[in-house]
N, C-alpha and C positions, 0 to 999 in steps of 0.2 A: 665596672661595677664596684660598689663599695665593699661587697662581700667577696669571699674567695670564689673561685670559678665554679666548683661543684655546688657550694652552698647557695650561690646566686641562681644557678639553674633550678635547684630544688625549690627555692623560694618563689621563682618565677612560675614554676609549674603549679605550686600550691595556690598562687594568686589566680592563675588561669582556672583552676578547678573551683575556687571560691567565686570567681566571676561568672563561670558557667552555671554554678549552683544558683546564684543570684538571678540570672537570666531565666533558669527553669522555674524557680519559685515565682518570679514575676509573671511569666507566661501562664503559669497555672493559677495565679491569683492568690497564692498562699502568703501569709504574712511571715517575714523573716527579719529578725532584729540582729544586726551585727554592729558591734562597736568598731568604729574605724578611727585610727589614730593617724593624723596628718604628719608626715615627715618627709624629708627629701627622698628617702628610700621608697616610701609608699607611693610618692608621686611618680618616681621613675618607674616603678613596677606597674603602677596604674596605666602609664603611657605604653609600656610594653604590652600589658594585657589588652589594652584597647587596640594596638596594632595586631595582635594575635586574633582577637575577636573579629576584626575587620578582615583579616586573611582567611579565617574560618568561614565567615559569612560569604566572602568572595568565592571561595571554593565551592561551598554549598550552592550558591546562586549560579555559579558557572555550570555545575553539574546539572542543576535544575534547568538551566537554560538549554544545555545540551539535550537533556531528555525532552524538553518542550520542542526544540527544533527537530528532533528525531520524530517525535509524534506528528509534528506538522508536515514533515516530509512524507511520512506513511499516509497521512490523511490526503495529501496532495496526489499521491500515487493511486490511492483508492478512488478518489474523485475522478482522475483521468481515466482509470479503467472503467468506471461507471459511465463516463461520457462516451467512451468508444466501444462498449460492449452491451450486448442485449442483456437485460437483467434476468430474464427467465432462463435462457439457454447458455448464457455466458459466451456466446459466439460474437465475433466482431459485428458491429451494427453498420448501418448504411454510411455514416460518417467515415468510419475507419475503412470500410470497403472502398469508398470514393478516394480516400487517401492512398490506399495500396494500389488501386487501379491506376491512378495518375502515376505513381512510381513505377508500376510494372510497364506502362506504355512508354515512359521515357527510357527505361532500361531496354525494352524490346527494340526501340528505334536505334538506340546507341549500339547494341550488340547484334542487331539484325536477327532478332528472335521473334517468335510468335506468342501471342496471348490468346487464350480462349475464355469466354464467359458463358456459363451455363445457368439458366434461370429455372427455378423449380417452384411450382405452386401446387400446394396439396389440394386436390380437388375434393369438393364437398366436405371441407374441414368444419364449416359452420354447422353442418348436420351433427358432427360429434359434440360440439359445444351445446347445441340446442337439445339433443337427446340425453346427454350425460352430465352436462354442466361444465363450466369453465375449468374446474379443478382437474377433470379428466382430460379436457382439451390441453391444458398447460402440460400435464404429464405426458401426453402424446407428443407434443412439440419437443420436450426434453429428450424423450426416447428416440425420436426421429433425428434430432441433431446429433446425439451421441452416436447413433448408428451410421449416419452419413459421413461423419468426420473421418471414418476409416476408409472412405472411398477415395481419398486424395492423398497427395504427398504432404509432408509437413511444410514444404516451401510454398504450397498453394494456400488459398484462402477460401473458407466457407463461412458465409455470413447470413444472418437473418436480417432481412430488410423490411419485412412487414409481418402482419399477423400470422399468415401461413405461407409466406414467401421467402425463398432462400436463393442465394447466388453463389456459384463456385467460380473463383477466379483462378485460372490455371496459368501459371507463368512458365516460360521457356518450354513450350510443348514441342521438344525436339523430335520425339517419335511422332510421325504424322498423324497416327490414329489415337494419340493419347486422349484428346477430348472425347472421341467416341467411346473409348475404353472406360473413361470416368462415368459417362452417361449410362453405359451398360451396367457398371457396378452399382450405380444409384438405383436403377430399376430392379436389380437383383436384391438389393438390400431392402427395398420397400416392398418386394413381393413376399418377404417372410412375415408371417402374422406377428402382431405385437402381443 
């Protein structure tokens, strides 16, 4: 640099501040008149400022890109969840149940284990919708699903496969009566008035 080390740094910082101010004024559409004197030093500082501005813009763009990618990943996770879960009850849907069933069957064959599937259809559910409206029917489905999730282990799957149809997928049913025990728990849970 033509100036001393510290003075050159201060001058460069001043040029960055001036250049940033010009950019802000330009973006805001405000008139700004600055007399610019062309010299070798000003050209060198201008090139330095241009590089700094590019570096700043690259930094901002990179962080903006990271934020955009992060939002895109979150949206993708949300869409995958929506595609594999029932919107109303938040339970796994038929597609996710089928995937888990295939996995459970392969695992059971490989490890010589047993799998049980229990189907549940809520009798006369249409009567609830007809008599009280779909809002109450939806509420009943949510309450039913919340109550029945407590009837199985966390390693099992409880899915909603239709309007008032649910499926329990019980993996590794090592105690021989586990399937019957779950069915009994379901009957007891449904016997309590809502």
